Short mmCIF file of the C-alpha atoms (twelve columns), coordinates in Angstrom:
data_MODEL
# 
_entry.id   MODEL 
# 
loop_
_atom_site.group_PDB 
_atom_site.id 
_atom_site.type_symbol 
_atom_site.label_atom_id 
_atom_site.label_alt_id 
_atom_site.label_comp_id 
_atom_site.label_asym_id 
_atom_site.label_seq_id 
_atom_site.Cartn_x 
_atom_site.Cartn_y 
_atom_site.Cartn_z 
_atom_site.pdbx_PDB_model_num 
ATOM 1   C CA . MET A 1   101.446 -18.849 -18.159 1 
ATOM 2   C CA . ALA A 2   100.950 -19.639 -14.920 1 
ATOM 3   C CA . LYS A 3   100.087 -16.462 -12.267 1 
ATOM 4   C CA . ARG A 4   101.006 -17.682 -8.260  1 
ATOM 5   C CA . LEU A 5   101.187 -15.321 -5.198  1 
ATOM 6   C CA . ILE A 6   104.484 -14.637 -3.852  1 
ATOM 7   C CA . ASP A 7   105.974 -13.994 -0.139  1 
ATOM 8   C CA . THR A 8   106.966 -10.111 -0.058  1 
ATOM 9   C CA . GLY A 9   108.455 -10.898 3.362   1 
ATOM 10  C CA . LEU A 10  110.553 -13.878 1.840   1 
ATOM 11  C CA . VAL A 11  114.018 -12.126 1.938   1 
ATOM 12  C CA . SER A 12  113.001 -10.689 5.212   1 
ATOM 13  C CA . GLN A 13  113.208 -14.341 6.737   1 
ATOM 14  C CA . ASN A 14  116.134 -15.639 8.591   1 
ATOM 15  C CA . TRP A 15  116.570 -18.759 6.800   1 
ATOM 16  C CA . TYR A 16  116.266 -17.223 3.497   1 
ATOM 17  C CA . GLN A 17  118.790 -14.594 4.032   1 
ATOM 18  C CA . ASN A 18  121.177 -17.135 5.068   1 
ATOM 19  C CA . LEU A 19  121.179 -18.641 1.906   1 
ATOM 20  C CA . ASP A 20  123.891 -18.471 -0.438  1 
ATOM 21  C CA . PRO A 21  122.748 -16.902 -3.646  1 
ATOM 22  C CA . LYS A 22  122.999 -19.690 -5.556  1 
ATOM 23  C CA . LYS A 23  120.497 -21.415 -3.343  1 
ATOM 24  C CA . LYS A 24  117.981 -18.024 -3.102  1 
ATOM 25  C CA . ALA A 25  117.912 -18.579 -7.238  1 
ATOM 26  C CA . LEU A 26  117.157 -22.232 -6.916  1 
ATOM 27  C CA . TYR A 27  114.391 -21.643 -4.516  1 
ATOM 28  C CA . ILE A 28  112.789 -18.463 -6.670  1 
ATOM 29  C CA . HIS A 29  113.063 -20.633 -9.546  1 
ATOM 30  C CA . LEU A 30  111.071 -23.565 -7.665  1 
ATOM 31  C CA . LEU A 31  108.380 -21.252 -6.644  1 
ATOM 32  C CA . CYS A 32  108.361 -20.488 -10.358 1 
ATOM 33  C CA . SER A 33  108.080 -23.663 -12.154 1 
ATOM 34  C CA . CYS A 34  106.418 -25.848 -9.878  1 
ATOM 35  C CA . ASP A 35  102.652 -26.677 -10.928 1 
ATOM 36  C CA . VAL A 36  99.523  -26.345 -9.230  1 
ATOM 37  C CA . ALA A 37  100.163 -28.690 -6.005  1 
ATOM 38  C CA . GLY A 38  104.008 -27.018 -5.773  1 
ATOM 39  C CA . VAL A 39  105.282 -30.082 -7.464  1 
ATOM 40  C CA . PHE A 40  108.521 -29.879 -9.476  1 
ATOM 41  C CA . GLU A 41  110.446 -31.909 -12.088 1 
ATOM 42  C CA . VAL A 42  113.870 -33.042 -10.923 1 
ATOM 43  C CA . ASN A 43  116.501 -32.099 -13.491 1 
ATOM 44  C CA . TYR A 44  119.566 -31.245 -12.630 1 
ATOM 45  C CA . ARG A 45  120.924 -30.458 -15.409 1 
ATOM 46  C CA . LEU A 46  118.046 -28.387 -16.910 1 
ATOM 47  C CA . MET A 47  118.493 -26.499 -13.328 1 
ATOM 48  C CA . SER A 48  121.706 -25.230 -13.844 1 
ATOM 49  C CA . ALA A 49  121.489 -24.542 -16.715 1 
ATOM 50  C CA . TYR A 50  118.477 -22.229 -15.559 1 
ATOM 51  C CA . ILE A 51  120.253 -20.773 -12.248 1 
ATOM 52  C CA . GLY A 52  123.919 -20.680 -14.712 1 
ATOM 53  C CA . ASP A 53  125.694 -22.567 -11.826 1 
ATOM 54  C CA . GLN A 54  126.042 -26.162 -10.658 1 
ATOM 55  C CA . ILE A 55  123.331 -27.640 -8.723  1 
ATOM 56  C CA . SER A 56  123.031 -30.978 -7.095  1 
ATOM 57  C CA . GLU A 57  120.879 -33.029 -4.834  1 
ATOM 58  C CA . GLN A 58  122.268 -31.637 -1.899  1 
ATOM 59  C CA . ASP A 59  121.714 -27.912 -3.164  1 
ATOM 60  C CA . LEU A 60  118.124 -28.986 -3.660  1 
ATOM 61  C CA . PHE A 61  116.767 -31.065 -1.018  1 
ATOM 62  C CA . GLY A 62  119.286 -29.899 1.796   1 
ATOM 63  C CA . ALA A 63  119.056 -26.407 1.742   1 
ATOM 64  C CA . PHE A 64  115.827 -25.665 2.736   1 
ATOM 65  C CA . GLY A 65  114.976 -28.208 5.259   1 
ATOM 66  C CA . LYS A 66  111.558 -29.178 5.572   1 
ATOM 67  C CA . ARG A 67  110.271 -27.149 3.007   1 
ATOM 68  C CA . VAL A 68  111.566 -28.768 0.284   1 
ATOM 69  C CA . ILE A 69  110.826 -32.685 0.201   1 
ATOM 70  C CA . PRO A 70  111.809 -35.736 -2.634  1 
ATOM 71  C CA . LEU A 71  108.453 -37.487 -3.365  1 
ATOM 72  C CA . THR A 72  109.165 -41.210 -2.670  1 
ATOM 73  C CA . ASN A 73  106.863 -42.710 -5.229  1 
ATOM 74  C CA . HIS A 74  108.304 -40.648 -7.651  1 
ATOM 75  C CA . LYS A 75  111.762 -39.937 -7.948  1 
ATOM 76  C CA . ASP A 76  111.951 -37.528 -10.811 1 
ATOM 77  C CA . LYS A 77  109.296 -35.171 -8.743  1 
ATOM 78  C CA . GLY A 78  109.984 -33.284 -5.811  1 
ATOM 79  C CA . MET A 79  106.939 -31.092 -3.625  1 
ATOM 80  C CA . LEU A 80  107.072 -27.652 -2.448  1 
ATOM 81  C CA . VAL A 81  105.358 -28.401 0.864   1 
ATOM 82  C CA . ASP A 82  104.024 -24.883 1.869   1 
ATOM 83  C CA . PHE A 83  103.248 -24.152 -1.585  1 
ATOM 84  C CA . VAL A 84  99.430  -24.664 -1.380  1 
ATOM 85  C CA . SER A 85  99.077  -23.656 1.754   1 
ATOM 86  C CA . PHE A 86  100.139 -20.459 0.651   1 
ATOM 87  C CA . GLN A 87  98.239  -19.939 -2.441  1 
ATOM 88  C CA . CYS A 88  94.966  -21.140 -0.772  1 
ATOM 89  C CA . GLY A 89  95.263  -19.189 2.017   1 
ATOM 90  C CA . GLY A 90  96.029  -21.869 4.625   1 
ATOM 91  C CA . ARG A 91  92.607  -23.071 3.368   1 
ATOM 92  C CA . ILE A 92  91.700  -25.300 0.701   1 
ATOM 93  C CA . ASN A 93  87.810  -26.278 -0.266  1 
ATOM 94  C CA . PRO A 94  87.097  -28.656 -2.720  1 
ATOM 95  C CA . ASN A 95  84.281  -26.536 -3.967  1 
ATOM 96  C CA . VAL A 96  86.246  -23.808 -4.586  1 
ATOM 97  C CA . LYS A 97  87.236  -24.593 -9.172  1 
ATOM 98  C CA . VAL A 98  90.818  -23.506 -8.981  1 
ATOM 99  C CA . HIS A 99  91.113  -25.967 -5.375  1 
ATOM 100 C CA . GLN A 100 89.782  -28.331 -7.522  1 
ATOM 101 C CA . SER A 101 92.461  -28.701 -9.467  1 
ATOM 102 C CA . ILE A 102 94.794  -28.717 -6.572  1 
ATOM 103 C CA . ILE A 103 93.170  -31.748 -5.604  1 
ATOM 104 C CA . LYS A 104 93.140  -33.842 -8.736  1 
ATOM 105 C CA . ARG A 105 97.097  -32.814 -9.421  1 
ATOM 106 C CA . LEU A 106 97.603  -34.257 -5.730  1 
ATOM 107 C CA . HIS A 107 95.179  -37.834 -6.710  1 
ATOM 108 C CA . GLU A 108 97.057  -38.000 -10.077 1 
ATOM 109 C CA . LEU A 109 100.132 -38.441 -7.945  1 
ATOM 110 C CA . GLY A 110 98.765  -40.507 -5.030  1 
ATOM 111 C CA . ILE A 111 99.042  -37.807 -2.350  1 
ATOM 112 C CA . SER A 112 96.012  -37.302 -0.336  1 
ATOM 113 C CA . ILE A 113 94.884  -34.101 1.549   1 
ATOM 114 C CA . GLN A 114 96.115  -35.559 5.259   1 
ATOM 115 C CA . ASP A 115 99.331  -36.594 3.579   1 
ATOM 116 C CA . LEU A 116 99.574  -32.822 2.898   1 
ATOM 117 C CA . GLN A 117 98.645  -31.390 6.226   1 
ATOM 118 C CA . LYS A 118 101.392 -33.530 7.644   1 
ATOM 119 C CA . TRP A 119 104.374 -31.825 5.676   1 
ATOM 120 C CA . CYS A 120 102.873 -28.629 5.590   1 
ATOM 121 C CA . ASN A 121 104.999 -26.754 8.141   1 
ATOM 122 C CA . HIS A 122 102.319 -23.582 8.589   1 
ATOM 123 C CA . GLY A 123 99.265  -25.647 8.559   1 
ATOM 124 C CA . LEU A 124 96.833  -26.436 6.116   1 
ATOM 125 C CA . GLU A 125 93.037  -26.301 7.034   1 
ATOM 126 C CA . PHE A 126 90.611  -28.515 5.019   1 
ATOM 127 C CA . CYS A 127 87.052  -26.928 4.652   1 
ATOM 128 C CA . GLY A 128 83.979  -27.861 2.877   1 
ATOM 129 C CA . VAL A 129 82.112  -30.702 1.669   1 
ATOM 130 C CA . GLU A 130 83.072  -32.737 -1.358  1 
ATOM 131 C CA . PRO A 131 80.330  -33.657 -3.563  1 
ATOM 132 C CA . LYS A 132 79.034  -36.489 -3.109  1 
ATOM 133 C CA . LYS A 133 77.376  -38.682 -6.215  1 
ATOM 134 C CA . ASN A 134 73.486  -39.928 -6.525  1 
ATOM 135 C CA . ALA A 135 73.622  -43.175 -4.956  1 
ATOM 136 C CA . THR A 136 70.560  -44.342 -6.918  1 
ATOM 137 C CA . GLU A 137 72.114  -43.405 -10.687 1 
ATOM 138 C CA . GLU A 138 75.410  -45.300 -8.874  1 
ATOM 139 C CA . LYS A 139 73.458  -48.739 -8.023  1 
ATOM 140 C CA . GLN A 140 72.417  -48.018 -11.750 1 
ATOM 141 C CA . LYS A 141 75.820  -47.699 -13.559 1 
ATOM 142 C CA . PRO A 142 76.684  -51.731 -14.164 1 
ATOM 143 C CA . GLN A 143 80.330  -52.213 -11.971 1 
ATOM 144 C CA . GLU A 144 81.484  -53.661 -15.727 1 
ATOM 145 C CA . GLU A 145 81.036  -49.977 -17.374 1 
ATOM 146 C CA . LYS A 146 82.731  -48.111 -13.744 1 
ATOM 147 C CA . GLU A 147 85.988  -50.657 -13.745 1 
ATOM 148 C CA . TYR A 148 86.429  -50.210 -17.909 1 
ATOM 149 C CA . ALA A 149 86.319  -46.098 -17.145 1 
ATOM 150 C CA . SER A 150 88.866  -46.581 -14.210 1 
ATOM 151 C CA . THR A 151 91.262  -48.782 -16.406 1 
ATOM 152 C CA . LYS A 152 90.702  -46.257 -19.368 1 
ATOM 153 C CA . GLU A 153 91.698  -42.720 -17.280 1 
ATOM 154 C CA . LEU A 154 94.825  -44.944 -15.363 1 
ATOM 155 C CA . ASN A 155 95.946  -45.911 -19.035 1 
ATOM 156 C CA . ASN A 156 95.986  -42.296 -20.194 1 
ATOM 157 C CA . PHE A 157 97.460  -41.344 -17.365 1 
ATOM 158 C CA . ASN A 158 100.027 -43.926 -17.681 1 
ATOM 159 C CA . VAL A 159 100.684 -42.942 -21.481 1 
ATOM 160 C CA . GLU A 160 101.160 -39.524 -20.610 1 
ATOM 161 C CA . VAL A 161 104.077 -39.645 -17.756 1 
ATOM 162 C CA . GLU A 162 105.606 -42.449 -20.372 1 
ATOM 163 C CA . GLU A 163 105.536 -39.831 -22.796 1 
ATOM 164 C CA . ARG A 164 106.714 -37.470 -20.219 1 
ATOM 165 C CA . LYS A 165 110.055 -39.760 -19.957 1 
ATOM 166 C CA . THR A 166 110.248 -39.959 -23.479 1 
ATOM 167 C CA . ARG A 167 110.849 -35.564 -23.636 1 
ATOM 168 C CA . ASP A 168 113.039 -35.412 -20.713 1 
ATOM 169 C CA . GLN A 169 115.381 -38.086 -22.028 1 
ATOM 170 C CA . TYR A 170 116.104 -35.490 -24.860 1 
ATOM 171 C CA . ASP A 171 119.713 -34.440 -25.369 1 
ATOM 172 C CA . TYR A 172 119.302 -30.677 -25.377 1 
ATOM 173 C CA . HIS A 173 122.964 -30.149 -24.577 1 
ATOM 174 C CA . LEU A 174 123.528 -32.116 -28.030 1 
ATOM 175 C CA . ALA A 175 120.945 -30.147 -29.440 1 
ATOM 176 C CA . PHE A 176 122.370 -26.976 -28.421 1 
ATOM 177 C CA . ASP A 177 126.058 -27.877 -29.395 1 
ATOM 178 C CA . ARG A 178 124.992 -28.365 -32.933 1 
ATOM 179 C CA . PHE A 179 123.220 -25.335 -33.304 1 
ATOM 180 C CA . TYR A 180 125.735 -22.980 -31.493 1 
ATOM 181 C CA . SER A 181 128.651 -24.703 -33.425 1 
ATOM 182 C CA . VAL A 182 126.988 -23.556 -36.659 1 
ATOM 183 C CA . TYR A 183 126.111 -20.136 -35.514 1 
ATOM 184 C CA . PRO A 184 129.101 -17.319 -36.777 1 
ATOM 185 C CA . ARG A 185 128.355 -15.192 -33.256 1 
ATOM 186 C CA . HIS A 186 129.052 -16.991 -29.797 1 
ATOM 187 C CA . ASP A 187 128.150 -14.995 -27.301 1 
ATOM 188 C CA . SER A 188 124.644 -14.958 -24.448 1 
ATOM 189 C CA . LYS A 189 125.716 -18.580 -25.076 1 
ATOM 190 C CA . GLN A 190 123.795 -19.433 -21.272 1 
ATOM 191 C CA . ALA A 191 120.646 -16.972 -22.198 1 
ATOM 192 C CA . ALA A 192 120.819 -18.757 -26.325 1 
ATOM 193 C CA . PHE A 193 120.738 -22.253 -24.876 1 
ATOM 194 C CA . ILE A 194 117.576 -21.580 -22.313 1 
ATOM 195 C CA . LYS A 195 115.725 -19.870 -25.239 1 
ATOM 196 C CA . LEU A 196 116.442 -23.405 -27.326 1 
ATOM 197 C CA . CYS A 197 115.562 -25.832 -24.761 1 
ATOM 198 C CA . LYS A 198 111.794 -23.803 -24.287 1 
ATOM 199 C CA . ILE A 199 111.458 -23.970 -28.055 1 
ATOM 200 C CA . LEU A 200 112.048 -27.547 -28.754 1 
ATOM 201 C CA . LYS A 201 109.838 -27.794 -25.550 1 
ATOM 202 C CA . GLU A 202 107.522 -27.220 -27.501 1 
ATOM 203 C CA . CYS A 203 107.429 -30.595 -30.030 1 
ATOM 204 C CA . LYS A 204 105.461 -33.193 -28.613 1 
ATOM 205 C CA . THR A 205 108.057 -35.634 -30.057 1 
ATOM 206 C CA . ASP A 206 111.630 -36.181 -30.780 1 
ATOM 207 C CA . GLU A 207 111.412 -36.442 -34.436 1 
ATOM 208 C CA . CYS A 208 109.844 -33.197 -34.177 1 
ATOM 209 C CA . ARG A 209 112.653 -31.513 -32.313 1 
ATOM 210 C CA . ASN A 210 114.998 -32.541 -34.863 1 
ATOM 211 C CA . ALA A 211 112.984 -31.736 -37.396 1 
ATOM 212 C CA . LEU A 212 112.588 -27.993 -36.141 1 
ATOM 213 C CA . LEU A 213 116.208 -28.163 -34.950 1 
ATOM 214 C CA . GLU A 214 117.366 -29.504 -38.638 1 
ATOM 215 C CA . ARG A 215 115.475 -26.548 -39.723 1 
ATOM 216 C CA . MET A 216 117.326 -23.778 -37.511 1 
ATOM 217 C CA . ILE A 217 120.709 -25.160 -38.618 1 
ATOM 218 C CA . ASN A 218 119.936 -24.555 -42.275 1 
ATOM 219 C CA . ALA A 219 118.262 -21.253 -41.868 1 
ATOM 220 C CA . VAL A 220 121.886 -20.251 -39.936 1 
ATOM 221 C CA . LYS A 221 124.131 -21.775 -42.697 1 
ATOM 222 C CA . LYS A 222 122.253 -19.894 -45.324 1 
ATOM 223 C CA . GLN A 223 122.334 -16.521 -43.085 1 
ATOM 224 C CA . ARG A 224 125.572 -16.384 -42.627 1 
ATOM 225 C CA . GLU A 225 126.331 -16.000 -46.307 1 
ATOM 226 C CA . SER A 226 123.918 -12.915 -46.668 1 
ATOM 227 C CA . ASP A 227 125.255 -9.719  -46.997 1 
ATOM 228 C CA . GLN A 228 123.544 -8.332  -43.925 1 
ATOM 229 C CA . TRP A 229 125.749 -11.105 -42.388 1 
ATOM 230 C CA . THR A 230 128.795 -10.705 -43.714 1 
ATOM 231 C CA . LYS A 231 129.130 -7.295  -44.622 1 
ATOM 232 C CA . ASP A 232 131.306 -4.873  -41.775 1 
ATOM 233 C CA . GLY A 233 133.202 -8.391  -40.891 1 
ATOM 234 C CA . GLY A 234 129.603 -9.385  -39.116 1 
ATOM 235 C CA . LYS A 235 128.619 -5.996  -37.250 1 
ATOM 236 C CA . PHE A 236 125.241 -6.877  -38.347 1 
ATOM 237 C CA . ILE A 237 125.066 -10.657 -36.839 1 
ATOM 238 C CA . PRO A 238 122.078 -10.959 -33.915 1 
ATOM 239 C CA . MET A 239 123.168 -12.731 -30.980 1 
ATOM 240 C CA . PRO A 240 122.020 -15.985 -30.959 1 
ATOM 241 C CA . SER A 241 119.483 -15.176 -28.139 1 
ATOM 242 C CA . THR A 242 118.132 -12.530 -30.255 1 
ATOM 243 C CA . TRP A 243 117.656 -14.610 -33.249 1 
ATOM 244 C CA . LEU A 244 116.013 -17.384 -31.671 1 
ATOM 245 C CA . ASN A 245 113.641 -14.995 -29.565 1 
ATOM 246 C CA . GLN A 246 112.594 -13.687 -33.259 1 
ATOM 247 C CA . ARG A 247 112.115 -16.846 -34.587 1 
ATOM 248 C CA . ARG A 248 114.284 -15.835 -37.172 1 
ATOM 249 C CA . TRP A 249 114.496 -19.416 -39.033 1 
ATOM 250 C CA . GLU A 250 111.110 -18.249 -40.365 1 
ATOM 251 C CA . ASP A 251 112.423 -15.698 -42.086 1 
ATOM 252 C CA . GLU A 252 110.958 -15.414 -45.963 1 
ATOM 253 C CA . GLY A 253 113.491 -16.599 -48.434 1 
ATOM 254 C CA . LEU A 254 114.955 -19.267 -46.272 1 
ATOM 255 C CA . VAL A 255 113.398 -22.192 -48.578 1 
ATOM 256 C CA . GLU A 256 114.592 -23.281 -51.289 1 
ATOM 257 C CA . GLU A 257 111.149 -23.280 -53.879 1 
ATOM 258 C CA . ASP A 258 111.288 -25.911 -56.500 1 
ATOM 259 C CA . PRO A 259 112.536 -25.124 -59.805 1 
ATOM 260 C CA . LYS A 260 109.285 -26.567 -61.488 1 
ATOM 261 C CA . THR A 261 107.435 -24.016 -59.491 1 
ATOM 262 C CA . ASN A 262 109.718 -20.715 -60.663 1 
ATOM 263 C CA . LEU A 263 109.614 -22.389 -63.968 1 
ATOM 264 C CA . GLU A 264 105.510 -22.378 -64.146 1 
ATOM 265 C CA . ARG A 265 105.521 -19.044 -61.994 1 
ATOM 266 C CA . TYR A 266 107.589 -17.613 -65.561 1 
ATOM 267 C CA . LYS A 267 105.363 -19.454 -68.145 1 
ATOM 268 C CA . THR A 268 102.636 -17.667 -66.121 1 
ATOM 269 C CA . ILE A 269 104.098 -13.927 -66.435 1 
ATOM 270 C CA . SER A 270 105.365 -14.524 -70.215 1 
ATOM 271 C CA . SER A 271 101.776 -15.061 -71.362 1 
ATOM 272 C CA . ILE A 272 100.042 -12.260 -69.787 1 
ATOM 273 C CA . VAL A 273 102.826 -9.792  -71.070 1 
ATOM 274 C CA . SER A 274 102.347 -11.267 -74.253 1 
ATOM 275 C CA . GLY A 275 98.374  -10.472 -74.190 1 
ATOM 276 C CA . MET A 276 99.214  -6.856  -72.886 1 
ATOM 277 C CA . LYS A 277 98.071  -4.613  -75.978 1 
ATOM 278 C CA . VAL A 278 101.011 -1.523  -76.044 1 
# 
């Protein structure tokens, strides 16, 4: 999990104090969920689930002034323009390894350091010297090889973007409704929804998500018939968020064994017993 600095004086700043509780929570959520360059995915449904209140475009891009902006070349993304300046202490150096990942991310999005400097409200100094390539080696490198490398890098990036779009189109609300409808205890709904989303997001494909969801549902159906869940009026049924946190669908005994396997095990045990001396 990424770790980043946070301004301890944020709560004493007038602009933050004037926000209502929903927008204060939204701003903290953006600080925690953005990437190394301060860029975040614009997903109002998921943001609303995390905040616990309906989030609109006006809430996201109208409440924080010039601190949060949409990226015009990427309609599904927004940016905290002062994030990089604060994390880097107001100076970004291409020779610092941590800063290199920031510059690389900006480059992927087509954003230059000069663009970021213009947007930043608190100033961002670009220092150091970018490493230069050996001129002789560059001349010896065939032009076709350089073009192929650039094309390959671009294709890989486009594939990654398309895969991310596919993941974002997955209907997490429908998946949760299916899980929640079979779970016998209905409380901590918001916490359960967020946890289920996190677990399903770990899967790389929709097929993997659907298979995992089916496994969870089948596990719940089996466990809700167990003595532990039925005794004392369901007193010992865990909350759905707890069940997900503990990965209870992986409990032993939830997978039906093949009858042939059981038969072979019986024959093996019988042969051992018959060969023992009394």
